[in-house]
C-alpha positions as CSV (number, residue, x, y, z in Angstrom):
1,X,56.1,-117.3,-0.9
2,X,57.3,-120.9,-1.3
3,X,57.7,-123.1,1.8
4,X,61.2,-123.5,3.2
5,X,63.1,-126.7,2.3
6,X,66.3,-125.8,4.1
7,X,67.1,-123.3,6.8
8,X,70.6,-122.9,8.1
9,X,71.2,-120.5,11.1
10,X,74.7,-119.4,12.2
11,X,76.3,-122.7,11.2
12,X,79.8,-123.2,12.6
13,X,82.1,-126.2,11.8
14,X,85.6,-126.8,13.0
15,X,87.8,-129.5,11.6
16,X,91.4,-130.2,12.7
17,X,91.3,-127.0,14.7
18,X,90.4,-124.9,11.6
19,X,87.1,-123.1,11.3
20,X,85.7,-124.5,8.0
21,X,82.2,-122.8,8.2
22,X,81.8,-119.7,10.2
23,X,78.4,-118.4,11.1
24,X,76.8,-119.5,7.8
25,X,73.1,-118.6,7.4
26,X,70.8,-119.1,4.4
27,X,67.4,-120.4,3.3
28,X,66.5,-122.6,0.3
29,X,62.8,-122.6,-0.6
30,X,61.0,-125.7,-2.0
31,X,61.4,-126.2,-5.8
32,X,64.4,-123.8,-5.9
33,X,67.6,-124.5,-7.8
34,X,70.6,-123.2,-5.8
35,X,74.2,-123.3,-7.0
36,X,76.9,-122.7,-4.4
37,X,80.2,-121.8,-6.1
38,X,83.6,-121.5,-4.5
39,X,87.2,-122.7,-4.7
40,X,88.5,-125.9,-3.3
41,X,88.6,-125.7,0.5
42,X,85.8,-123.1,0.7
43,X,83.7,-125.5,2.8
44,X,81.2,-126.7,0.1
45,X,81.5,-130.4,0.8
46,X,81.5,-129.8,4.5
47,X,78.2,-128.0,4.2
48,X,76.6,-130.9,2.3
49,X,77.9,-133.3,5.0
50,X,76.2,-131.3,7.6
51,X,72.9,-131.2,5.6
52,X,73.1,-135.0,5.2
53,X,73.6,-135.4,9.0
54,X,77.1,-137.0,8.4
55,X,78.9,-134.2,10.3
56,X,77.9,-132.6,13.5
57,X,78.5,-128.8,13.7
58,X,80.1,-127.0,16.7
59,X,77.3,-124.4,16.6
60,X,74.2,-123.3,14.8
61,X,71.0,-124.9,13.7
62,X,70.0,-126.8,10.5
63,X,66.4,-127.5,9.5
64,X,65.6,-129.6,6.5
65,X,62.0,-130.1,5.3
66,X,60.8,-128.7,8.6
67,X,62.9,-131.0,10.8
68,X,66.1,-130.4,12.7
69,X,68.9,-132.5,11.2
70,X,69.8,-135.4,13.6
71,X,66.3,-135.5,15.2
72,X,64.0,-138.6,15.0
73,X,61.6,-136.7,12.7
74,X,64.6,-136.0,10.4
75,X,65.7,-139.6,10.4
76,X,62.3,-140.7,9.2
77,X,62.5,-138.4,6.2
78,X,66.2,-138.9,5.5
79,X,65.4,-141.2,2.6
80,X,63.7,-138.3,0.8
81,X,67.1,-136.7,0.3
82,X,69.1,-137.8,-2.8
83,X,72.9,-137.3,-2.9
84,X,75.2,-137.4,-5.9
85,X,78.9,-136.9,-5.4
86,X,81.5,-136.0,-8.0
87,X,82.8,-139.5,-8.7
88,X,79.4,-141.3,-8.6
89,X,79.3,-144.8,-7.1
90,X,82.8,-146.3,-6.7
91,X,82.9,-150.1,-7.1
92,X,85.7,-152.6,-7.8
93,X,83.6,-155.6,-8.7
94,X,81.4,-156.5,-11.7
95,X,78.0,-154.7,-11.5
96,X,75.5,-153.5,-14.0
97,X,74.0,-150.1,-14.5
98,X,70.6,-151.4,-13.2
99,X,72.3,-152.8,-10.1
100,X,73.8,-149.5,-9.3
101,X,70.4,-147.8,-9.6
102,X,68.8,-150.5,-7.4
103,X,71.0,-149.3,-4.5
104,X,68.5,-146.4,-4.2
105,X,65.8,-148.8,-3.2
106,X,67.7,-150.4,-0.3
107,X,66.0,-149.8,3.0
108,X,62.6,-149.1,1.3
109,X,59.7,-151.4,1.9
110,X,58.9,-152.4,-1.7
111,X,57.5,-155.5,-3.2
112,X,59.5,-157.2,-6.0
113,X,57.2,-155.8,-8.7
114,X,57.1,-152.3,-7.3
115,X,60.9,-152.3,-6.9
116,X,61.3,-153.3,-10.5
117,X,58.9,-150.7,-11.8
118,X,60.4,-147.9,-9.6
119,X,63.9,-148.7,-11.0
120,X,62.6,-148.7,-14.6
121,X,60.8,-145.3,-14.1
122,X,63.8,-143.8,-12.5
123,X,66.2,-144.9,-15.3
124,X,63.8,-143.6,-17.9
125,X,63.5,-140.2,-16.2
126,X,67.3,-139.9,-15.9
127,X,67.8,-140.9,-19.6
128,X,69.8,-144.0,-18.8
129,X,67.4,-146.9,-19.4
130,X,69.7,-148.1,-22.2
131,X,72.5,-148.6,-19.6
132,X,70.6,-151.2,-17.6
133,X,72.7,-154.2,-18.7
134,X,75.9,-152.4,-19.3
135,X,79.0,-153.0,-17.1
136,X,79.3,-150.0,-14.8
137,X,83.1,-150.0,-14.9
138,X,83.0,-149.4,-18.7
139,X,80.8,-146.4,-18.7
140,X,81.8,-142.8,-19.2
141,X,81.6,-140.2,-16.5
142,X,78.4,-138.7,-17.8
143,X,76.7,-142.1,-18.0
144,X,77.7,-142.9,-14.4
145,X,76.3,-139.6,-13.2
146,X,73.0,-140.3,-15.0
147,X,72.9,-143.6,-13.1
148,X,73.6,-141.8,-9.9
149,X,70.6,-139.5,-10.5
150,X,68.4,-142.5,-11.3
151,X,69.6,-144.1,-8.0
152,X,68.4,-140.9,-6.2
153,X,65.1,-140.9,-8.1
154,X,64.4,-144.4,-6.8
155,X,64.1,-142.8,-3.3
156,X,61.3,-140.5,-4.5
157,X,63.3,-137.5,-3.2
158,X,62.1,-134.1,-2.3
159,X,65.6,-132.7,-2.3
160,X,68.7,-133.4,-4.4
161,X,72.2,-132.5,-3.1
162,X,74.9,-132.5,-5.8
163,X,78.6,-132.4,-4.9
164,X,80.7,-131.3,-7.8
165,X,78.7,-133.5,-10.3
166,X,80.4,-132.0,-13.4
167,X,84.0,-132.2,-12.2
168,X,85.1,-135.1,-14.4
169,X,82.8,-134.5,-17.4
170,X,83.6,-133.1,-20.8
171,X,81.8,-130.1,-22.1
172,X,79.0,-132.0,-23.8
173,X,78.3,-134.3,-20.8
174,X,78.4,-131.3,-18.5
175,X,75.7,-129.5,-20.5
176,X,73.6,-132.7,-20.8
177,X,73.7,-133.2,-17.0
178,X,72.8,-129.7,-16.2
179,X,69.8,-129.9,-18.6
180,X,68.7,-133.2,-17.0
181,X,68.8,-131.6,-13.5
182,X,66.9,-128.6,-14.8
183,X,64.2,-130.8,-16.2
184,X,63.9,-132.8,-13.0
185,X,63.6,-129.6,-11.0
186,X,60.9,-128.1,-13.2
187,X,58.9,-131.3,-14.0
188,X,59.0,-132.9,-10.5
189,X,59.4,-129.7,-8.5
190,X,62.5,-131.1,-6.8
191,X,64.5,-128.8,-4.7
192,X,68.2,-128.9,-5.9
193,X,71.3,-127.6,-4.2
194,X,74.5,-128.1,-6.1
195,X,78.1,-127.1,-5.0
196,X,80.8,-126.6,-7.6
197,X,84.1,-124.9,-8.3
198,X,83.4,-125.1,-12.0
199,X,83.8,-121.6,-13.4
200,X,81.8,-122.4,-16.5
201,X,78.7,-122.6,-14.3
202,X,78.9,-119.1,-12.9
203,X,76.1,-117.8,-15.2
204,X,73.8,-120.9,-15.0
205,X,70.4,-119.7,-16.2
206,X,67.5,-120.3,-13.8
207,X,69.8,-121.0,-10.8
208,X,70.2,-118.8,-7.7
209,X,74.0,-118.5,-7.5
210,X,75.8,-118.0,-4.1
211,X,79.5,-117.6,-3.6
212,X,81.1,-119.4,-0.7
213,X,84.7,-118.5,0.2
214,X,86.7,-119.3,3.4
215,X,83.5,-120.7,5.1
216,X,81.2,-117.7,4.5
217,X,79.0,-116.3,1.8
218,X,80.4,-113.2,0.0
């Protein structure tokens, strides 16, 4: 049986006096693709924030890659977790596609040549090398999400967390993104957890699908 990448035990989160996650428990094994579906307000984004260490729960325990979230050991491996949100990187100043991807190398001890090569490899793997010199603000939603994936790949991740990545995409871009994520999972053995309210993804082949509603799995 594959090693565990994520273990959540009796997770409880309260926000503004409302219980958002209530006793949630689940395991994600390494190299698995998991799709967590549910309506808006179900607690999907809150769950990802807990996994990223951005939100402290009221109760329960979260282990990622064998380390408790928030611990020193977890902090040392935090860069191995890539995160893509539904609107990609938001900027209000001129920036190129390559510069957006380069954000993924921030905080990494890389020489100039190694940084350049890592960015190039990540953009090629995400199918967006042709966007390197393009103005980010002029790109489509699908193109921006490819750059977001390339940004994550610069981190050499073990785990990808995707928050509603298809929300603002047309049908063709949605299919293309899902195929890209599938390829990265199978070729690089990346563990992928995606949350979405997109009903068109309910029968996603090759994904383990879980239903989250009112802070608990059905």
